FIKOLZA-1660 file (N, C-alpha, C; in steps of 0.1 Angstrom, whole numbers, plus 5000, padded with zeros to 4 digits):
% residues 252
   i   px   py   pz ch aa at
   1 7882 1114 7059  A  M  N
   1 7895 1107 7059  A  M CA
   1 7895 1096 7069  A  M  C
   2 7900 1084 7065  A  A  N
   2 7900 1072 7075  A  A CA
   2 7910 1075 7086  A  A  C
   3 7905 1071 7098  A  R  N
   3 7914 1072 7109  A  R CA
   3 7923 1060 7110  A  R  C
   4 7934 1061 7117  A  T  N
   4 7942 1049 7120  A  T CA
   4 7940 1045 7135  A  T  C
   5 7935 1033 7137  A  I  N
   5 7931 1028 7150  A  I CA
   5 7941 1017 7154  A  I  C
   6 7947 1018 7165  A  F  N
   6 7957 1008 7170  A  F CA
   6 7950 1000 7181  A  F  C
   7 7949 0987 7179  A  I  N
   7 7942 0978 7189  A  I CA
   7 7951 0967 7194  A  I  C
   8 7953 0966 7207  A  T  N
   8 7961 0955 7213  A  T CA
   8 7951 0944 7217  A  T  C
   9 7956 0932 7218  A  G  N
   9 7948 0921 7221  A  G CA
   9 7937 0919 7210  A  G  C
  10 7941 0921 7198  A  A  N
  10 7932 0923 7186  A  A CA
  10 7927 0910 7181  A  A  C
  11 7933 0898 7185  A  S  N
  11 7929 0886 7179  A  S CA
  11 7917 0879 7184  A  S  C
  12 7911 0884 7195  A  S  N
  12 7899 0878 7201  A  S CA
  12 7892 0888 7210  A  S  C
  13 7881 0884 7215  A  G  N
  13 7873 0891 7225  A  G CA
  13 7871 0906 7222  A  G  C
  14 7872 0915 7231  A  F  N
  14 7870 0929 7229  A  F CA
  14 7878 0935 7217  A  F  C
  15 7890 0930 7217  A  G  N
  15 7899 0936 7206  A  G CA
  15 7894 0933 7192  A  G  C
  16 7890 0920 7190  A  K  N
  16 7885 0916 7177  A  K CA
  16 7872 0923 7174  A  K  C
  17 7863 0924 7184  A  A  N
  17 7851 0931 7182  A  A CA
  17 7853 0946 7178  A  A  C
  18 7863 0952 7185  A  C  N
  18 7866 0966 7181  A  C CA
  18 7871 0967 7167  A  C  C
  19 7880 0958 7163  A  A  N
  19 7885 0958 7150  A  A CA
  19 7874 0957 7139  A  A  C
  20 7864 0949 7142  A  E  N
  20 7853 0947 7133  A  E CA
  20 7844 0960 7132  A  E  C
  21 7842 0966 7144  A  K  N
  21 7834 0978 7145  A  K CA
  21 7840 0990 7138  A  K  C
  22 7853 0992 7140  A  F  N
  22 7859 1004 7134  A  F CA
  22 7862 1001 7119  A  F  C
  23 7864 0989 7115  A  A  N
  23 7866 0986 7101  A  A CA
  23 7853 0988 7093  A  A  C
  24 7842 0985 7099  A  A  N
  24 7829 0987 7093  A  A CA
  24 7826 1002 7090  A  A  C
  25 7833 1010 7098  A  A  N
  25 7831 1025 7097  A  A CA
  25 7841 1031 7087  A  A  C
  26 7850 1023 7081  A  G  N
  26 7859 1027 7071  A  G CA
  26 7873 1031 7077  A  G  C
  27 7875 1028 7090  A  D  N
  27 7889 1031 7095  A  D CA
  27 7898 1020 7092  A  D  C
  28 7911 1024 7092  A  R  N
  28 7922 1014 7090  A  R CA
  28 7928 1010 7103  A  R  C
  29 7934 0998 7104  A  L  N
  29 7937 0992 7117  A  L CA
  29 7952 0988 7118  A  L  C
  30 7958 0990 7129  A  I  N
  30 7970 0984 7133  A  I CA
  30 7966 0974 7144  A  I  C
  31 7968 0961 7141  A  L  N
  31 7964 0950 7150  A  L CA
  31 7976 0943 7157  A  L  C
  32 7976 0944 7170  A  L  N
  32 7987 0938 7177  A  L CA
  32 7981 0927 7186  A  L  C
  33 7988 0915 7185  A  A  N
  33 7985 0904 7194  A  A CA
  33 7996 0894 7193  A  A  C
  34 7996 0884 7202  A  R  N
  34 8006 0873 7202  A  R CA
  34 8005 0864 7190  A  R  C
  35 7992 0861 7186  A  R  N
  35 7989 0850 7177  A  R CA
  35 7988 0855 7163  A  R  C
  36 7999 0854 7155  A  K  N
  36 8000 0860 7142  A  K CA
  36 7990 0853 7133  A  K  C
  37 7988 0840 7134  A  D  N
  37 7978 0833 7125  A  D CA
  37 7964 0839 7127  A  D  C
  38 7960 0842 7139  A  R  N
  38 7947 0847 7141  A  R CA
  38 7946 0862 7135  A  R  C
  39 7957 0869 7137  A  L  N
  39 7957 0883 7132  A  L CA
  39 7956 0883 7116  A  L  C
  40 7963 0873 7110  A  Q  N
  40 7962 0873 7096  A  Q CA
  40 7948 0869 7091  A  Q  C
  41 7942 0860 7098  A  R  N
  41 7928 0856 7094  A  R CA
  41 7919 0868 7096  A  R  C
  42 7920 0875 7107  A  L  N
  42 7912 0887 7110  A  L CA
  42 7914 0897 7099  A  L  C
  43 7927 0900 7096  A  A  N
  43 7929 0910 7086  A  A CA
  43 7923 0907 7072  A  A  C
  44 7924 0894 7069  A  E  N
  44 7918 0889 7056  A  E CA
  44 7902 0891 7056  A  E  C
  45 7896 0888 7067  A  E  N
  45 7882 0889 7069  A  E CA
  45 7878 0904 7068  A  E  C
  46 7885 0913 7074  A  L  N
  46 7882 0927 7074  A  L CA
  46 7884 0933 7060  A  L  C
  47 7894 0928 7053  A  K  N
  47 7896 0932 7039  A  K CA
  47 7885 0928 7030  A  K  C
  48 7880 0915 7032  A  N  N
  48 7870 0910 7023  A  N CA
  48 7856 0917 7027  A  N  C
  49 7854 0919 7039  A  D  N
  49 7841 0924 7044  A  D CA
  49 7839 0939 7042  A  D  C
  50 7850 0946 7045  A  H  N
  50 7849 0961 7046  A  H CA
  50 7860 0968 7038  A  H  C
  51 7868 0961 7030  A  Q  N
  51 7879 0967 7022  A  Q CA
  51 7888 0975 7031  A  Q  C
  52 7890 0969 7043  A  T  N
  52 7899 0976 7053  A  T CA
  52 7913 0972 7052  A  T  C
  53 7922 0983 7053  A  E  N
  53 7936 0981 7053  A  E CA
  53 7941 0978 7067  A  E  C
  54 7949 0968 7069  A  S  N
  54 7954 0965 7082  A  S CA
  54 7969 0962 7082  A  S  C
  55 7975 0967 7093  A  L  N
  55 7989 0964 7095  A  L CA
  55 7990 0955 7108  A  L  C
  56 7997 0943 7106  A  I  N
  56 7998 0933 7117  A  I CA
  56 8011 0935 7124  A  I  C
  57 8010 0935 7137  A  L  N
  57 8021 0935 7146  A  L CA
  57 8020 0923 7155  A  L  C
  58 8028 0912 7153  A  A  N
  58 8028 0900 7162  A  A CA
  58 8038 0902 7173  A  A  C
  59 8032 0904 7185  A  A  N
  59 8041 0907 7197  A  A CA
  59 8033 0904 7209  A  A  C
  60 8040 0901 7220  A  D  N
  60 8035 0900 7233  A  D CA
  60 8037 0913 7240  A  D  C
  61 8026 0919 7245  A  V  N
  61 8028 0932 7252  A  V CA
  61 8037 0932 7264  A  V  C
  62 8040 0920 7269  A  R  N
  62 8049 0919 7281  A  R CA
  62 8063 0921 7276  A  R  C
  63 8066 0920 7263  A  D  N
  63 8080 0922 7258  A  D CA
  63 8082 0936 7255  A  D  C
  64 8088 0943 7265  A  Q  N
  64 8090 0957 7263  A  Q CA
  64 8098 0961 7251  A  Q  C
  65 8109 0954 7248  A  T  N
  65 8117 0957 7237  A  T CA
  65 8110 0955 7223  A  T  C
  66 8103 0944 7222  A  A  N
  66 8096 0941 7210  A  A CA
  66 8085 0952 7207  A  A  C
  67 8077 0955 7218  A  V  N
  67 8066 0964 7217  A  V CA
  67 8071 0978 7213  A  V  C
  68 8081 0983 7220  A  T  N
  68 8087 0996 7218  A  T CA
  68 8093 0997 7204  A  T  C
  69 8100 0988 7200  A  E  N
  69 8107 0988 7187  A  E CA
  69 8097 0988 7176  A  E  C
  70 8087 0979 7177  A  Q  N
  70 8077 0978 7166  A  Q CA
  70 8069 0991 7164  A  Q  C
  71 8066 0998 7175  A  I  N
  71 8058 1010 7175  A  I CA
  71 8067 1022 7170  A  I  C
  72 8080 1022 7175  A  E  N
  72 8089 1033 7170  A  E CA
  72 8092 1031 7155  A  E  C
  73 8092 1019 7150  A  Q  N
  73 8096 1016 7136  A  Q CA
  73 8084 1015 7127  A  Q  C
  74 8072 1019 7131  A  L  N
  74 8061 1019 7122  A  L CA
  74 8064 1026 7109  A  L  C
  75 8060 1020 7097  A  P  N
  75 8062 1027 7085  A  P CA
  75 8056 1041 7085  A  P  C
  76 8061 1050 7077  A  A  N
  76 8057 1064 7078  A  A CA
  76 8042 1065 7075  A  A  C
  77 8037 1057 7066  A  A  N
  77 8022 1058 7063  A  A CA
  77 8013 1054 7075  A  A  C
  78 8019 1047 7085  A  W  N
  78 8011 1042 7096  A  W CA
  78 8015 1049 7109  A  W  C
  79 8024 1059 7109  A  S  N
  79 8030 1065 7121  A  S CA
  79 8020 1074 7128  A  S  C
  80 8010 1080 7121  A  R  N
  80 8001 1089 7127  A  R CA
  80 7989 1080 7133  A  R  C
  81 7989 1078 7146  A  I  N
  81 7978 1070 7152  A  I CA
  81 7968 1080 7158  A  I  C
  82 7955 1078 7154  A  D  N
  82 7945 1086 7159  A  D CA
  82 7939 1081 7172  A  D  C
  83 7937 1067 7173  A  V  N
  83 7931 1061 7185  A  V CA
  83 7939 1049 7188  A  V  C
  84 7942 1048 7201  A  L  N
  84 7947 1035 7207  A  L CA
  84 7937 1029 7216  A  L  C
  85 7933 1016 7213  A  I  N
  85 7925 1009 7222  A  I CA
  85 7934 0999 7229  A  I  C
  86 7937 1002 7241  A  N  N
  86 7947 0995 7249  A  N CA
  86 7940 0983 7256  A  N  C
  87 7938 0972 7249  A  N  N
  87 7929 0962 7254  A  N CA
  87 7935 0949 7259  A  N  C
  88 7947 0946 7255  A  A  N
  88 7953 0933 7259  A  A CA
  88 7953 0932 7274  A  A  C
  89 7948 0920 7279  A  G  N
  89 7948 0918 7293  A  G CA
  89 7942 0904 7296  A  G  C
  90 7943 0900 7308  A  L  N
  90 7937 0886 7311  A  L CA
  90 7936 0885 7326  A  L  C
  91 7928 0875 7330  A  A  N
  91 7927 0870 7344  A  A CA
  91 7932 0856 7344  A  A  C
  92 7940 0852 7354  A  L  N
  92 7944 0838 7356  A  L CA
  92 7942 0833 7370  A  L  C
  93 7934 0823 7371  A  G  N
  93 7931 0817 7384  A  G CA
  93 7920 0825 7392  A  G  C
  94 7914 0818 7401  A  R  N
  94 7904 0824 7410  A  R CA
  94 7906 0817 7423  A  R  C
  95 7916 0822 7431  A  D  N
  95 7921 0815 7443  A  D CA
  95 7922 0825 7455  A  D  C
  96 7920 0819 7467  A  F  N
  96 7923 0827 7479  A  F CA
  96 7937 0832 7478  A  F  C
  97 7940 0843 7485  A  F  N
  97 7953 0850 7484  A  F CA
  97 7964 0841 7487  A  F  C
  98 7963 0834 7499  A  E  N
  98 7974 0825 7503  A  E CA
  98 7976 0813 7495  A  E  C
  99 7966 0810 7486  A  E  N
  99 7967 0797 7478  A  E CA
  99 7970 0800 7464  A  E  C
 100 7971 0813 7460  A  A  N
 100 7973 0817 7446  A  A CA
 100 7986 0813 7440  A  A  C
 101 7986 0811 7427  A  N  N
 101 7998 0807 7420  A  N CA
 101 8006 0820 7416  A  N  C
 102 8019 0820 7421  A  L  N
 102 8027 0832 7419  A  L CA
 102 8029 0835 7404  A  L  C
 103 8030 0824 7396  A  S  N
 103 8032 0826 7382  A  S CA
 103 8020 0833 7375  A  S  C
 104 8008 0830 7380  A  D  N
 104 7996 0836 7375  A  D CA
 104 7997 0851 7379  A  D  C
 105 8001 0854 7391  A  W  N
 105 8002 0868 7395  A  W CA
 105 8011 0876 7386  A  W  C
 106 8023 0870 7384  A  N  N
 106 8033 0877 7375  A  N CA
 106 8028 0879 7361  A  N  C
 107 8021 0869 7356  A  T  N
 107 8016 0871 7342  A  T CA
 107 8006 0882 7341  A  T  C
 108 7997 0883 7351  A  M  N
 108 7987 0893 7351  A  M CA
 108 7993 0907 7353  A  M  C
 109 8002 0908 7362  A  I  N
 109 8009 0921 7364  A  I CA
 109 8017 0925 7352  A  I  C
 110 8024 0916 7346  A  D  N
 110 8032 0919 7334  A  D CA
 110 8023 0923 7322  A  D  C
 111 8012 0916 7321  A  T  N
 111 8003 0919 7309  A  T CA
 111 7994 0931 7312  A  T  C
 112 7987 0931 7323  A  N  N
 112 7976 0941 7325  A  N CA
 112 7981 0954 7329  A  N  C
 113 7993 0955 7335  A  V  N
 113 7999 0967 7340  A  V CA
 113 8011 0971 7331  A  V  C
 114 8021 0963 7332  A  K  N
 114 8033 0967 7325  A  K CA
 114 8031 0967 7309  A  K  C
 115 8024 0957 7304  A  G  N
 115 8022 0957 7290  A  G CA
 115 8014 0969 7285  A  G  C
 116 8003 0972 7293  A  L  N
 116 7995 0984 7290  A  L CA
 116 8004 0997 7290  A  L  C
 117 8013 0998 7300  A  L  N
 117 8022 1009 7300  A  L CA
 117 8031 1010 7288  A  L  C
 118 8037 0999 7285  A  Y  N
 118 8047 0999 7274  A  Y CA
 118 8040 1004 7261  A  Y  C
 119 8028 0999 7258  A  V  N
 119 8021 1003 7246  A  V CA
 119 8017 1018 7247  A  V  C
 120 8011 1021 7258  A  A  N
 120 8006 1035 7260  A  A CA
 120 8017 1045 7258  A  A  C
 121 8028 1043 7264  A  Q  N
 121 8039 1053 7264  A  Q CA
 121 8044 1054 7250  A  Q  C
 122 8047 1043 7243  A  A  N
 122 8052 1044 7229  A  A CA
 122 8043 1051 7220  A  A  C
 123 8030 1048 7221  A  V  N
 123 8020 1055 7213  A  V CA
 123 8018 1070 7217  A  V  C
 124 8018 1072 7230  A  A  N
 124 8017 1086 7235  A  A CA
 124 8028 1095 7230  A  A  C
 125 8040 1090 7228  A  K  N
 125 8051 1098 7223  A  K CA
 125 8047 1103 7209  A  K  C
 126 8042 1094 7200  A  K  N
 126 8038 1098 7187  A  K CA
 126 8026 1108 7187  A  K  C
 127 8016 1105 7196  A  M  N
 127 8005 1114 7197  A  M CA
 127 8009 1128 7202  A  M  C
 128 8019 1128 7211  A  S  N
 128 8023 1141 7217  A  S CA
 128 8030 1149 7206  A  S  C
 129 8037 1143 7197  A  A  N
 129 8044 1150 7186  A  A CA
 129 8034 1156 7176  A  A  C
 130 8023 1149 7174  A  Q  N
 130 8013 1153 7165  A  Q CA
 130 8002 1162 7171  A  Q  C
 131 8003 1163 7185  A  K  N
 131 7993 1171 7192  A  K CA
 131 7979 1166 7190  A  K  C
 132 7977 1154 7189  A  H  N
 132 7964 1148 7186  A  H CA
 132 7964 1133 7190  A  H  C
 133 7952 1128 7194  A  G  N
 133 7951 1114 7197  A  G CA
 133 7941 1111 7208  A  G  C
 134 7937 1099 7209  A  H  N
 134 7928 1094 7219  A  H CA
 134 7932 1080 7223  A  H  C
 135 7934 1079 7236  A  I  N
 135 7938 1066 7242  A  I CA
 135 7926 1060 7250  A  I  C
 136 7922 1048 7247  A  L  N
 136 7911 1042 7254  A  L CA
 136 7917 1030 7261  A  L  C
 137 7918 1030 7274  A  N  N
 137 7923 1019 7282  A  N CA
 137 7911 1010 7287  A  N  C
 138 7912 0997 7284  A  I  N
 138 7901 0988 7288  A  I CA
 138 7905 0983 7302  A  I  C
 139 7897 0987 7312  A  G  N
 139 7899 0982 7325  A  G CA
 139 7889 0971 7328  A  G  C
 140 7882 0973 7340  A  S  N
 140 7872 0963 7344  A  S CA
 140 7865 0968 7356  A  S  C
 141 7853 0964 7358  A  I  N
 141 7846 0967 7371  A  I CA
 141 7854 0962 7383  A  I  C
 142 7863 0952 7380  A  A  N
 142 7872 0947 7391  A  A CA
 142 7882 0957 7395  A  A  C
 143 7883 0968 7387  A  G  N
 143 7892 0979 7391  A  G CA
 143 7884 0990 7399  A  G  C
 144 7872 0987 7402  A  K  N
 144 7864 0996 7410  A  K CA
 144 7860 0990 7423  A  K  C
 145 7858 0977 7423  A  E  N
 145 7853 0969 7435  A  E CA
 145 7861 0956 7436  A  E  C
 146 7867 0953 7447  A  V  N
 146 7874 0941 7449  A  V CA
 146 7864 0930 7453  A  V  C
 147 7866 0918 7448  A  Y  N
 147 7858 0906 7452  A  Y CA
 147 7866 0895 7456  A  Y  C
 148 7860 0885 7463  A  E  N
 148 7867 0874 7469  A  E CA
 148 7874 0866 7458  A  E  C
 149 7886 0862 7461  A  K  N
 149 7895 0854 7452  A  K CA
 149 7899 0862 7439  A  K  C
 150 7896 0876 7439  A  G  N
 150 7900 0884 7428  A  G CA
 150 7914 0890 7430  A  G  C
 151 7918 0891 7443  A  N  N
 151 7931 0898 7447  A  N CA
 151 7939 0905 7436  A  N  C
 152 7949 0898 7430  A  V  N
 152 7958 0905 7422  A  V CA
 152 7952 0909 7408  A  V  C
 153 7942 0901 7403  A  Y  N
 153 7936 0906 7391  A  Y CA
 153 7929 0919 7394  A  Y  C
 154 7922 0920 7405  A  C  N
 154 7916 0933 7409  A  C CA
 154 7926 0944 7410  A  C  C
 155 7937 0940 7416  A  A  N
 155 7948 0950 7418  A  A CA
 155 7953 0956 7405  A  A  C
 156 7954 0947 7395  A  T  N
 156 7959 0952 7382  A  T CA
 156 7949 0961 7375  A  T  C
 157 7936 0958 7377  A  K  N
 157 7926 0967 7371  A  K CA
 157 7924 0980 7379  A  K  C
 158 7927 0980 7392  A  F  N
 158 7927 0992 7399  A  F CA
 158 7939 1001 7394  A  F  C
 159 7950 0994 7390  A  A  N
 159 7961 1001 7385  A  A CA
 159 7958 1007 7372  A  A  C
 160 7950 1000 7363  A  V  N
 160 7946 1006 7350  A  V CA
 160 7938 1019 7353  A  V  C
 161 7929 1019 7363  A  D  N
 161 7921 1030 7366  A  D CA
 161 7930 1042 7370  A  D  C
 162 7940 1039 7379  A  A  N
 162 7949 1050 7383  A  A CA
 162 7958 1055 7372  A  A  C
 163 7963 1046 7364  A  I  N
 163 7972 1050 7353  A  I CA
 163 7964 1058 7343  A  I  C
 164 7952 1055 7341  A  S  N
 164 7943 1063 7331  A  S CA
 164 7942 1077 7337  A  S  C
 165 7939 1078 7350  A  K  N
 165 7938 1092 7356  A  K CA
 165 7951 1100 7354  A  K  C
 166 7962 1093 7357  A  A  N
 166 7975 1100 7356  A  A CA
 166 7978 1104 7342  A  A  C
 167 7975 1095 7332  A  M  N
 167 7978 1098 7318  A  M CA
 167 7969 1110 7314  A  M  C
 168 7957 1110 7318  A  R  N
 168 7948 1121 7314  A  R CA
 168 7953 1135 7318  A  R  C
 169 7959 1135 7330  A  I  N
 169 7965 1148 7335  A  I CA
 169 7978 1151 7328  A  I  C
 170 7987 1141 7327  A  D  N
 170 8000 1144 7321  A  D CA
 170 7999 1147 7306  A  D  C
 171 7989 1142 7299  A  L  N
 171 7988 1144 7285  A  L CA
 171 7979 1155 7280  A  L  C
 172 7973 1162 7290  A  L  N
 172 7965 1174 7287  A  L CA
 172 7972 1184 7278  A  L  C
 173 7985 1186 7281  A  R  N
 173 7992 1197 7274  A  R CA
 173 7994 1193 7259  A  R  C
 174 7992 1181 7256  A  H  N
 174 7994 1177 7242  A  H CA
 174 7981 1175 7234  A  H  C
 175 7970 1178 7241  A  G  N
 175 7957 1177 7235  A  G CA
 175 7952 1162 7233  A  G  C
 176 7957 1153 7241  A  I  N
 176 7954 1139 7239  A  I CA
 176 7943 1135 7249  A  I  C
 177 7932 1129 7244  A  K  N
 177 7922 1124 7252  A  K CA
 177 7925 1111 7258  A  K  C
 178 7921 1108 7270  A  V  N
 178 7922 1095 7277  A  V CA
 178 7909 1091 7283  A  V  C
 179 7905 1079 7279  A  T  N
 179 7892 1073 7283  A  T CA
 179 7895 1060 7290  A  T  C
 180 7889 1057 7301  A  A  N
 180 7890 1044 7307  A  A CA
 180 7876 1038 7307  A  A  C
 181 7875 1026 7301  A  I  N
 181 7863 1018 7300  A  I CA
 181 7864 1006 7308  A  I  C
 182 7854 1004 7318  A  H  N
 182 7854 0994 7328  A  H CA
 182 7842 0985 7326  A  H  C
 183 7843 0974 7318  A  P  N
 183 7832 0965 7316  A  P CA
 183 7830 0956 7328  A  P  C
 184 7817 0952 7330  A  G  N
 184 7813 0942 7340  A  G CA
 184 7814 0928 7333  A  G  C
 185 7806 0919 7338  A  A  N
 185 7807 0905 7332  A  A CA
 185 7804 0905 7317  A  A  C
 186 7813 0899 7310  A  A  N
 186 7812 0899 7295  A  A CA
 186 7816 0885 7290  A  A  C
 187 7808 0879 7282  A  E  N
 187 7811 0866 7277  A  E CA
 187 7820 0866 7265  A  E  C
 188 7833 0864 7267  A  T  N
 188 7843 0863 7256  A  T CA
 188 7851 0850 7260  A  T  C
 189 7864 0850 7257  A  E  N
 189 7873 0839 7261  A  E CA
 189 7878 0842 7275  A  E  C
 190 7874 0853 7281  A  F  N
 190 7879 0857 7294  A  F CA
 190 7879 0846 7305  A  F  C
 191 7867 0840 7307  A  S  N
 191 7866 0830 7318  A  S CA
 191 7873 0817 7314  A  S  C
 192 7873 0814 7301  A  L  N
 192 7880 0801 7296  A  L CA
 192 7895 0803 7299  A  L  C
 193 7900 0815 7297  A  V  N
 193 7915 0817 7300  A  V CA
 193 7917 0817 7315  A  V  C
 194 7908 0824 7322  A  R  N
 194 7909 0824 7337  A  R CA
 194 7910 0811 7343  A  R  C
 195 7901 0802 7338  A  F  N
 195 7900 0788 7344  A  F CA
 195 7908 0778 7336  A  F  C
 196 7918 0783 7328  A  K  N
 196 7928 0775 7321  A  K CA
 196 7922 0764 7313  A  K  C
 197 7912 0767 7305  A  G  N
 197 7907 0758 7295  A  G CA
 197 7895 0749 7301  A  G  C
 198 7892 0751 7313  A  D  N
 198 7881 0743 7319  A  D CA
 198 7867 0750 7315  A  D  C
 199 7862 0744 7303  A  A  N
 199 7850 0750 7297  A  A CA
 199 7838 0749 7306  A  A  C
 200 7836 0738 7313  A  D  N
 200 7825 0737 7322  A  D CA
 200 7824 0747 7333  A  D  C
 201 7835 0750 7339  A  T  N
 201 7836 0760 7350  A  T CA
 201 7834 0774 7344  A  T  C
 202 7840 0776 7332  A  A  N
 202 7839 0789 7326  A  A CA
 202 7825 0792 7322  A  A  C
 203 7818 0783 7316  A  N  N
 203 7804 0785 7312  A  N CA
 203 7795 0788 7323  A  N  C
 204 7798 0782 7335  A  Q  N
 204 7789 0784 7347  A  Q CA
 204 7789 0799 7351  A  Q  C
 205 7799 0806 7348  A  V  N
 205 7800 0820 7352  A  V CA
 205 7788 0828 7346  A  V  C
 206 7784 0824 7335  A  Y  N
 206 7773 0832 7328  A  Y CA
 206 7759 0826 7328  A  Y  C
 207 7758 0815 7337  A  N  N
 207 7745 0809 7338  A  N CA
 207 7735 0818 7344  A  N  C
 208 7723 0819 7338  A  G  N
 208 7711 0826 7344  A  G CA
 208 7710 0840 7342  A  G  C
 209 7719 0846 7334  A  F  N
 209 7718 0860 7330  A  F CA
 209 7724 0863 7316  A  F  C
 210 7721 0874 7310  A  K  N
 210 7726 0878 7297  A  K CA
 210 7737 0888 7299  A  K  C
 211 7750 0883 7298  A  P  N
 211 7761 0892 7300  A  P CA
 211 7764 0901 7288  A  P  C
 212 7773 0910 7290  A  L  N
 212 7778 0919 7279  A  L CA
 212 7785 0910 7269  A  L  C
 213 7787 0915 7257  A  T  N
 213 7794 0909 7246  A  T CA
 213 7805 0918 7242  A  T  C
 214 7814 0912 7234  A  G  N
 214 7825 0920 7228  A  G CA
 214 7820 0931 7220  A  G  C
 215 7809 0928 7213  A  E  N
 215 7802 0938 7204  A  E CA
 215 7797 0950 7212  A  E  C
 216 7792 0947 7224  A  D  N
 216 7788 0958 7233  A  D CA
 216 7799 0968 7237  A  D  C
 217 7810 0962 7240  A  I  N
 217 7822 0970 7244  A  I CA
 217 7827 0978 7232  A  I  C
 218 7827 0971 7220  A  A  N
 218 7832 0978 7208  A  A CA
 218 7823 0990 7205  A  A  C
 219 7810 0989 7207  A  A  N
 219 7800 1000 7204  A  A CA
 219 7803 1011 7213  A  A  C
 220 7806 1009 7226  A  V  N
 220 7809 1019 7235  A  V CA
 220 7823 1026 7232  A  V  C
 221 7833 1018 7228  A  A  N
 221 7846 1024 7224  A  A CA
 221 7844 1032 7212  A  A  C
 222 7836 1028 7202  A  F  N
 222 7834 1035 7190  A  F CA
 222 7827 1048 7193  A  F  C
 223 7817 1048 7201  A  Y  N
 223 7810 1060 7205  A  Y CA
 223 7820 1070 7211  A  Y  C
 224 7828 1066 7221  A  C  N
 224 7837 1075 7228  A  C CA
 224 7847 1081 7218  A  C  C
 225 7852 1073 7209  A  A  N
 225 7862 1077 7199  A  A CA
 225 7856 1086 7188  A  A  C
 226 7843 1087 7188  A  G  N
 226 7837 1095 7177  A  G CA
 226 7831 1108 7182  A  G  C
 227 7833 1112 7194  A  L  N
 227 7828 1124 7199  A  L CA
 227 7835 1137 7194  A  L  C
 228 7830 1148 7195  A  P  N
 228 7837 1160 7190  A  P CA
 228 7850 1162 7197  A  P  C
 229 7859 1170 7190  A  A  N
 229 7873 1171 7195  A  A CA
 229 7873 1177 7209  A  A  C
 230 7864 1185 7213  A  H  N
 230 7864 1192 7226  A  H CA
 230 7857 1183 7237  A  H  C
 231 7852 1171 7234  A  V  N
 231 7845 1163 7243  A  V CA
 231 7852 1150 7246  A  V  C
 232 7854 1147 7259  A  C  N
 232 7861 1134 7262  A  C CA
 232 7853 1128 7274  A  C  C
 233 7849 1115 7272  A  I  N
 233 7844 1107 7283  A  I CA
 233 7856 1102 7291  A  I  C
 234 7858 1106 7303  A  N  N
 234 7870 1103 7310  A  N CA
 234 7869 1089 7316  A  N  C
 235 7858 1085 7322  A  D  N
 235 7857 1072 7329  A  D CA
 235 7843 1067 7328  A  D  C
 236 7842 1054 7324  A  L  N
 236 7829 1048 7321  A  L CA
 236 7829 1034 7326  A  L  C
 237 7819 1031 7334  A  T  N
 237 7817 1017 7339  A  T CA
 237 7804 1012 7333  A  T  C
 238 7804 1000 7327  A  L  N
 238 7791 0995 7321  A  L CA
 238 7790 0980 7325  A  L  C
 239 7777 0976 7328  A  T  N
 239 7774 0963 7331  A  T CA
 239 7762 0959 7323  A  T  C
 240 7759 0946 7323  A  C  N
 240 7746 0942 7317  A  C CA
 240 7735 0946 7327  A  C  C
 241 7722 0946 7323  A  T  N
 241 7712 0950 7331  A  T CA
 241 7710 0942 7344  A  T  C
 242 7714 0929 7343  A  Q  N
 242 7712 0921 7355  A  Q CA
 242 7724 0921 7365  A  Q  C
 243 7734 0930 7362  A  Q  N
 243 7745 0931 7372  A  Q CA
 243 7745 0944 7378  A  Q  C
 244 7746 0944 7392  A  G  N
 244 7745 0957 7399  A  G CA
 244 7758 0961 7405  A  G  C
 245 7768 0951 7406  A  S  N
 245 7781 0954 7411  A  S CA
 245 7790 0943 7406  A  S  C
 246 7803 0943 7411  A  S  N
 246 7812 0932 7407  A  S CA
 246 7807 0919 7412  A  S  C
 247 7799 0918 7423  A  I  N
 247 7795 0905 7428  A  I CA
 247 7780 0903 7428  A  I  C
 248 7772 0914 7425  A  H  N
 248 7758 0912 7426  A  H CA
 248 7752 0911 7412  A  H  C
 249 7747 0898 7409  A  I  N
 249 7741 0895 7396  A  I CA
 249 7728 0888 7399  A  I  C
 250 7717 0893 7393  A  Q  N
 250 7704 0887 7394  A  Q CA
 250 7703 0876 7383  A  Q  C
 251 7703 0864 7387  A  R  N
 251 7702 0853 7378  A  R CA
 251 7688 0847 7378  A  R  C
 252 7684 0843 7366  A  D  N
 252 7670 0838 7364  A  D CA
 252 7669 0824 7371  A  D  C
% end
């Protein structure tokens, strides 16, 4: 029987790669992102390539009311969610603490922490009622080790780590698995967003080494979500072979 997989930030990067991976396995998808046009194109591609059924939710995870209402009002046929991939997030700016843009800080906190919480709680309520489910929160190696000019981005990802640990404990009584996946350097739209469209600077981030890809993260998420019911990978950090920590990368 096909599982129902709920993916946030589904229109690009890790989210899109996860959608493609789970669709190829025959799962059906609830796809949430801000950009409805991208979601529609993705849903069409998945339908054509894998005969996948998708439900589109166009919303910004920062909008508590919109997120909560859309999840609460899911059609009956889509209300049993087997897996949540809580992926929506971003970095904005790479500045020293005293020079950072407060708007960037607010956007990261509202998306990476509050948005993750809004989605997770709304979905957890459904999973608690059905006594079944698996939540995968996508964090970052920046949630394990702070680096220069990472300040608030790192703080938000440390929060994802702590929230995942708290969720794992609180949801035990409902039989819900919680997994936190913390990727290292990965080449998606991440750096382009962080440097606000400056492609030259963004591309330099990945010079001299082979970074992770969205497909790598999707493969890990798929593996974690496919383990036997009594097995849960709680916390997982992955990097490319040339990365040893958040700041140590062996470049060619």
